N, C-alpha and C positions, 0 to 999 in steps of 0.2 A: 632324288634328282630335282634340282631347281632349274626351271626354265627362265632364262634371263632375257628381258626385253628393254630394260632401262639402261641402255648403254651410254657411255660418255659421248659417243660420236654417232651421228646418223650414218646410215650405211647405204651405199649404192652397189649394184651388182652388174657386171658386164659379162655377157655370155659369148662364147666362141671368139675370144680374142686370139688372133693369129700371131704367133711368135716366130719370126724368121730365123732359119738356120743358115749356116755358112754355105751349104750346098743348094740353097734355094727352096728346100722343103719348109713347111710350116707346122708348128705344133699348136693344137687347140687348147686354150686355157679358159678357165672361168676366174674372174677377179672380183673380189669384194673389197671395197675401199671406203674409208671415211668420206663423207660427202664433200668435204672441203679440201681433199688431198691435193687437188690441182694447185691451190694457192698456199696450202700448208703441207708440204711433202712429208711422207712418213716412211719408215723402214718397211721392207717387204719380207714376208714369210712364204716359203714355197714348199708345196707337197707335190711330188713328181712320181706318177704311178702308171702302170699299164691297165688299171682296173675300171676304166670308163666312167668318167665323172658325170655323164648325163644319165646313167642308169645304175650301174652296179654299186658305186660308192656314193651316189647322190644323197642318200639318207644320212650317211655318216658325215659327208662333207658339210651338210647344212647344220650339223651340230657344232662345228668348231670354226670353220672359216669365217662366217659372219660374226662370231664371238670375238675373234681376233680383230676384225675390222672395226667392230664397235669399241674396241679398246685402243684404237689408234694405229693400226697396221694395215698395209695392203696384204691381203691373204689370197694366195694364188694356188689354184689346183690345175696342174698340167697333165695331160695324157701323153705318155711316151709315144715316140714315133712307132707307127704301126698299130696303134690302139685307139679305140673310140673314134673321134673325128679328126685326129691328127693324120698327117700324110704318112705314106710309107708302109713298111712291113716290119714286124717284130720277128727277128730270126733266133733269138735266144735270150737268156737272162744276162743282165749286167755286162753287156758288150761295151767295148770302148766307144762305139757310136753313141750309146746311151749317155755316157759321161761327157762326150764332146757336145752333144745336144744340150745337156744341162748347163755346161759352161756358156754356151751361146745364149740360152734362155736367161741366165742370171745377168749376163752383160746387157741384154736388151732391157730387162726389168730395171736394173740400176740406172739406166739412161733415161727412163721415163720421167716426165715432169712431175708426176705424183709421188716419186720415190726420192728419198734422201741420198740414194746411192749405196745404202747399206742393206744387206740381205741376210736372211737366215734360212736354213732348210730344216724340215722336220718330216717324220713319217714313221709308220709302223710296218714292220716286215719289209717288203720290197722298198718302201720309201725310207725306212731306216738304213737298209743296206746302202742305197745310193746316196743318202746324206753323208755317210762315212766315206764312200768312194769319191764323191765330188770334193769333200773337204780335203782329201789327200791330193787333189789336183791344185789346190790353193787358188781358186778364182779370186780376183782382187776385191770383189764386193762382199764376199761371204765372211761374216763375222763370228757366227756361232751356229751350232746345230743341236737338235734334239733327236736322238735315235732310240726308237722303242721296239723291243722284240726283234732285234736284228742280229747279224753276225759279222765278225771281223775275219772269219775263215770260211770260205765258200765250200771247202771240201769237208772239213771235220764237223761243221756245225750247221749244215743246212738240211735240205730234204732229200739228199741223194745217198750219202754214205754215213754210217754210224759206227765209229770204231774201225773203219776200213771195210765194213760189211755193207753190201747193198741194202739200203733201207727199203725193203720190199713194200711196206705199207704206204709210204709216201713217195718213193720213186715212181711207183705205179700211179697212185691217185693224183699226185700233183702234175705229172707229165700229161695225164689225160685231161686234167682240168685246164692246163695251159693250151692244149689242143682245142678244147671247146671254147675257151675265152678268145683265143687268137683268131678264130674263124667267124666271129660275130661281125656283122657289117657295120660301117659307119651309118649315121642317121641321115636319110635323104632330106629331112627337114632342115638339116644343118649344112651338109655339103652339096646338096642338089643332085643333079643327074650323074655326077662323077662317082656317086656311091657304088654303083654296080661294078665299074672297072676296078676301083680300089678294093672292093670285096673280093673280086676274082683274083687279084694279086695276093691277097692274104690267104686265100684258100690254096693256091698252087705254088707259090715261091718258096716258103720255108719247109724244111723237113721237120718231122716231129722231134721235139727237144730230147725225148728219151734216147734217141739214137746217139746223140752227142754225149749225153751224160753217161751212158753205159760204155761208150768208147774210151772213157777216161776213168779207169777203176783205181788208179793210184793218184796221189796228189802231185800232179804235174803242172806245167805252165798254164794249161787251160784253167785250172782252179786257182792258181796263184794270181792271175789277172782278176782284179776286183776284190782280192782279199787284203784288207788294209793291215793285217798282222804281218805282212811281208815287210812293212816299213812304217811302224807306228809314228816315227819322227816326222813323217810327211804331213801329219795332221798337226798344225800349229795354232789352231783356233780352239776355243772352249767347246767342250762336248758334255752334254747331259745325257747319260746312258740309262735306259729304263728297261726293266724286265719283270717277268712274273715267274713265280715258282712252278706254275703249271704250263709254262711255255718252254719249248726245247732250246731256245736261244739264250737262256739266262746266264750261261757262263760268260757271255760277251761282256757283261757289265763288269765283272771282276777282272777280266783281262785288260779291258780298256783303262780302268782305274789304276791298275798296276803298271801299265806300259806307256800311256800317253804322256808326252813331255809337257803339255800345257794344262790349263785349268780343266778339271773334270769333276763332275758329280755323278753319283750313282743312286738309283732308287729301285728297289726290288720289293714287290708286294705279292699277295697271294694269287695274282690274276692269271688268267689264261691268255690266249693270243689275241688280246683286245687292248684298246686304249684304257688306262686305269680309271677314267671317268665314266665308262660305259657300264651300266648296271647289269652285267651278266655274271653268272656263276663262274668261279667262286669269287666272293668279295671278302672284305668290304671294299667298295669303290671309294675313290677320293676326289677332291677338287683338283684334278690334274691340270685343267686349263689355267686355273689360277697359279699353280706352281710354275708352269711354263711361262706365264706372263711375267712373273717375277724374274725369270731367267732372261727373257727377251728384253725387258725394260732395262736390266742391268747392262747387257752386252750391246744392245742396239740403240739405246737411248741414254746411256750413261747415268742411270738413276741408281741410287743405293737402296735396293729393295731388301737387303739382308740375305739374299739367296746364297751369296758366297761366304756368309758366316755360318751357314748350315754345315753339319758334319759331312765329310766326303761321301759317306755311304749311309743311307737310311734303308733299313731292311725290316720286313715283317717276319717275326719268328713265329712260325706256325706251331700250335700245340695240338695234342691228339684230338682227333675226331673219328667217329666210327667210319670205317672205309666203305664208301659208296660212290657211285658214278657221277654224282652231282651234289654240290653244297651251295646254298645261297651265300652264306658267309662262313668263313672258317675261324675258329678260335685262335687267338694269338695276341702278340703285342709288338709295337714298333720299337726297334733298337737302332743305335747309331754307332758309327765308327769314325774316329778322327782322320783316318787315312786307310788306304788299302795297298798292300797288306796291313792288317791291323795289329798293333802291339798287344791287343787283348784276345787274339785268337792264336792258339798254339796247337800243334799237331800231337794227338794222343794215339798211341798204337794199341790195338787189340789183336792178339795172335790167334790164328786159326789152328786149333788143336783137336785132338780126339775127343775132348770134353766140351768143345764149343769155342766161343770167343772168350779168351782169357787175357787178363792184363799182363801176365808174365808168360814167357815162352815155356813150352812143355815139349817132351819128346814127340817127334813127328808121328803122325798116324795117317797113312795114305788112304784116300777115299776115291772111288771110281765115280766119274760123272758121265752118264750116257742118258741124256734126257729124251723123253718122247718128242717127236718132231712138232707136236702141237703145243709144246711149252711156249707160252706167250699169248695164248688166246685171251687171257685176262689182263693184257698189257694196257688197255685203254687206248685212247686216240693219241697219235703222235702230236697233232696240233689241236689241243682242246680250244674250242671256240665259245664255251659257256653253254653247251647243249646238254641235254638230259642224260646222255650216256657217254660222256667224254672221259671221265676220270677212271683210274683203275679201281675195280671193286676189291673186296677182300682177297688177299693174296694167298690164303691157305692152300687153295688147289695148286697154284703155281709153285708154292714152297714144297708141296708134296712131289712135284716133278723135278725138284732140284736137290742138291746137297746143301744142308743148312747148318750154320754155325751160330749159336745163340750165346749171349752173355747170361749170367745169372740175373735174377731180378735186381734192378738198380735200386740202390738205397737212397739216392738223391737224384734230382733232375740232371740231365746232361744236355746242355744247349749246344748246337753246332751252327756254324756260319762259314760257308766257303765250299770248296770242292773236295769231297772225300775221294779216296782211291783205295784200291785193293792190289797188293802185290801177291802173286801166287807162284809157288815153286811147283811146276807141273810137267807132265809128259803127255804127249798125244800119240796115238797109235796110227795116225795117218799123216800124210804130207801136209794136209790142210785141216783146220778145225776152227771152231769159234768158242769163245768163252763169254758168258754174260753173267754179270754180278748185279744183285739187287740188295739195297739197304732197306730194311723194313723195321717197323715198330710193332712189336708183339705185345698186345694189351693183356691185362690179367684175364680177360674172357677168352683169350686164345686168338682173337682176330689179328690179322696182319695187315698193316697199313704201309703202302709203298712210300718211301721217303726219297730215294734216288736210285739210279741205275746206270750201268755203263756196259759197253761191249768191246770186244777186240777180235778182229780177224787175225788169227795166229800167223798168217803169212806176212802180216804188217807189224810184227812185234818189234822190229828194229826201226820202224818209222813208216808212215803212209806213203813215202816217196819210193820205196823199194819193196820187192817181192822176194821173200826168203822161205823156201819150203821148210817145214818142220822135219827133223830127223827123229823118227820113232825110236824109243829107247833112250832118249836124251832128256834129262831134266833141265829146264831153263826157268829163270825167274821172269815173269811177265808182269807188266803194270797195266791195270785197267782203271783209268780215271772215270769217275761218275759225274753226273750233272751236279751243279752247285745246289746247295740246300741251306735253308734257314729253318731250323726245327728244334723243338725241345722234346727229348725223350723223358717221359715222366718217371718219377719214383714208382717202383712196383712193376714197371714195364721191362721188357727185354729188347736188346738190340740184336737184330738178325742179319747175317750175310747169307744170301742164297746164291749158289753157283749152279749154272746150267750150261749145257752145250748146244742149246737150240732156243729160238725165241721168235717163232713165226706168228704173224707175218711181218713183224718189224725187221727181222734178219732173214735174208734169203739164204737157204742152206747150201753148203758145199755139196758136190755130187756124192760124196761118201759120208756115211755116218761115222763120226769119230768118237772114241772113248778117251776121256781125259783122266789122268791120275793126278790128283792134287795131293802133294806130299806135305806142304806147309804153306803158310802165308801170313799176311797181316792186313788188317784194316787200319787205315790212317784217317782219323777223324779230326776235322778242324773244330776243336772245342773252344767255345767262347766263354771268357770270364766277364763278369759285369764291369761296367764303367759308369762314370758320372754323366755321360752325355744322354740327354733326353730330347729326341726330336720334337719340334713344335707340332701341335696337332694340325691335321690337314683340314681345309675347308670342306664344306659339303659339295658333292659333285654339281657342276653347273654347266649348262649347254645353252646354245641359241635355240630359238623356237624350231620345232621339228618340221621337216618337209611334209606337206599334206599329201601323202600317198595312201592309196588303198591297198592293203596287204592281205593276201589270202592266208588262211590258217595253215600252219606248217604241220605236216603229219610226222610225229616223232615215233610212231609205233614200230618202225623198222630202222631206227637210227643205229642200232648195233645189235645184231642177233648172232648167236653161235649155235651151230647144229652139228651133231655127230651121227654119222651113219654107222651103226654097230656092225652091220654085215660086211661093209667094205673097209671099215677103219678110216673113213674120210671125215675130216673136219672142214667145215665151211663157215666163214665169217662174212656177214653182209653188213654194210654200213651205208648210211645216207649222210653226205656232208652237211646238208642243211645250212648253206651259206646265207640264205635270205629268202628263198622261195619265189613266189610270184607277186607282182605288185603293179599298180597302175599309177603313173606319174601325172603331175599337174598339167603337163603339156599334151596329155592324151596317149603317151606311149604306154603300151601294155607289154610288160616283160615277164616271161614265165620260164622257170628252169627247174629241172629235177636232175639229181645226180645219184648214181648208184655204184658202189664198189663191192667186189666179191673176191675173197681170197680162199683158196682151197689147197689142202695137202692131205695125202694119204699116209697113214702111219707106216714107217719102215721104208718109204720111197721118197728120198729127197728130190728126185726128178719129177715128182708129181706136183711140185709147187706151181701154182698158177694164180695170176692176178688179172682181174678184168674190171674195166670201168666203162660206164656208159653215161652220156649226158643227152638230155633233150631240152632244147631251147626254142622258144617262140617269141618273136618280136613283131609287134603290129601297131599300126596307127591308121585309122580310117581304112582306105582300101589297100594300104601297103602291108604286106605280111611276109615274114621270113621264118622258115622252120629249119632247125639244124639238129641232127642226131649224130653223135660220135660214139665210136666203139673202139676200145684199146685193150690190148692184152700183152702180158709178159709171161713167158715160160722159159725153160732152159733144158738143154741137153748137157752131157758131160763137158762138152767143149764150147758151147755157145749159149748166149742169151738170145731168145727169139722174141721179136716184137712185131705186132701188127697194129695199125691205126687206120681207121676209116672215118670219113666224113660224108654224111648224106645230107644234102641241103635242098631246099625247095623254095622258090619264089615265083609268083605269077603262074603257079601250077606246073612249073618245069622242074623236075627232079634231076639232080646231078650227084654223082658219087666220086669221091677221090679216095685212094687207098695207098698205103705204104707198108712194106714189110722189110725186116732187116735181120741178119744174123751177125752177132757181135761177139768176138772171141772172149772167153772167160780168162782174163789174164791173171787175176788174183781173187776175184769174188766168186 
C-alpha cells in the first residue's frame, strides 16, 4: 500500500454540511473539495450509506474521499436519513424514501457553486445497491456510477434468502447488526441537545427489520422494489460493476454486463467483501482508486483515459491453493473478455452417473441423499471480510456428509469463468425439501477446495414468486444455479459435485427431514478457451493518509468455533463478526463494540435450529457516555418463525429496555 500525499490539488474538508430534503429534513454530509473549487468548479462523487461517517466508516472514508478531492473532485460522504447525525429514522433497507432523498441530495450538490453540475455515485455493498437504484431513477446530474459488491436482485442475491431458503446465518446476524447499528445515537457534539429526542425516536419508532424480511418468504413486490433487474433498461448511464470471488454478490457483475443497455465494464478479483485496494485477505489487492479515477475522468471530465478501450470484463482466474480459512494472496492470473457473454466461454456438460461425473451419459443409478442436519458447519462465513476464519476450510468432512460425483483425474487444466449450474432429476419423500450442491476441486493429496455452491428450496422449483408443494413419488428435473466462479482445475485434479439435503446454518431447515432420490443429472460448466486479450497491469494500491485513530487489538480467538456435544447430538457454531472493534477518534470520541453470533442445532430435530446474536456498544466523550446492549433470536415451530429482539441502553445512569417479539407464518421456508 502506498500512502499518497502529493496530490495535484490542495484539499479542504467541510464537516456536518446539512443537505435539505423536500420534506424539510436534512442529511448530514462530510465534503472534501479541491481548495480552489469555488472558483474552478469540479464534478462531485457521492457515497451514501447508513454506516455513520463520524465513527464506523471514518477510517475507510479517510482512505478514499480525500484522494478523490486531491485529484480534482468534490467527494461527498452522506449519512442516510435516520443514521449518524442525519435527521429522521431508518425503517428498513432500500426504501423509496432513501432513493427520494438521494435524488434531492444530488440536485442540491449539482447546484452548488463548487460543482460543475455533473455527479457520480459509488459505493460498496449498501452504497453499491443504492448507486444502482438511484441510477434507475435517472436524476439529471448523474453521469456514471461505480457499484462494488452489490446486487441487482434484493431477493435472490442479498442476506435474506438463498435459493429460496431462509439464509439462517445472515438473516439472523445482519438483522441483529442493523438493530444494533440503528439504535446508536447521534453525536451531541454535532447535533447538540436534540440528540436525546432523536435517539429516542430511533429506539422506539421502527420495528426490527427481521419481522419484515421473514414476512416476505417469496419474491413479491416488497423485494422487487429496489431490484434493478426488474428493468435493466431504466439504467441508461455507464456502470462500472466490481465484485470478488469470495463475496456473495459476485453474480451481479455478470448479469449487469449481459443486460444493461448502456456502457458497462466488469472487474472481478480474488477479494472478499472489501474495496479492492484494501489490503485484507484474500489478495492480491490492486490500485483500485486509480482505476476508478480513469473511469470518472472519462465520463465526468471528458478525458480519454483509455478505460473504455479495456476489455468488457477483467477477471482473476484463481488456481489451486491448499484449502484453509485465510489466504494473504491467492495464486492465479488476470484474464479478459471482449464482451459478456463471451465468445470464448462455452458450456460443457458433465453427467452425474453411478461412476461419478462423466463426459458421456450413462445408465441412471439412483442415489439417496439424507444429510445430517449439521452439514454446512464447514461452510465458512457468508460475508468474508478478510478475517482469519472467513473462508471455507478443507471440504472433506462436508463431502462425507453428502453424495459426491467425481471426474477421473484431469489430463489437462480446465479453466472456468461464469455461472455453473447443476440439473438434477430427483424425487423427494416430503412435501418440502432442500437441495444444496457444491463444486469442489479435489487435489492429488485428497484435499477438497470449495469453488462454488448453490441451493434450492424445492417449493420454489418453478420460481421464487410461487409456492408449489413437492408430490412424493414424482421425479422432476430441478435446476440449481451456483455462484459465479473464475477458477482453473489443474491437471491431475478431479472435479467434484457434492449434493446434500441440509446446510446449517446457511440454510434454515424445513420442519421435516426429507430424503432425496437423485436419479441422474448434469453439471454445466462455463469452460473458458484462451484468447489474445491481456489486461493491462494494475497499479500498486494507493490511499490517502490514514485517519489518526487509536485502535484496540482485536481478539480473533473466538472468530469461528464449532463444538459438538456427543451426549445430546447438538452442534453449536460461535462467530465474532470483527467489523473493526474499539477505537478512539481524533475528536476524542471513544467507540467500542463487540458482536457475538451463536447457531445451534440438534441432530435429528430440525425444530431445534436456533440463532442468537448479541451486540455491546459504548460511545463516550468527556462526561457523555452511552451504553447499548442488544439481544436477538430466531427459532421456529412447524408453522411459524419466532423472533425476539431486545435493546437495553443506558445514559446518565438511567437504564431503559425495549423489546419486541413476533410469530411469522412459514409460507414456504
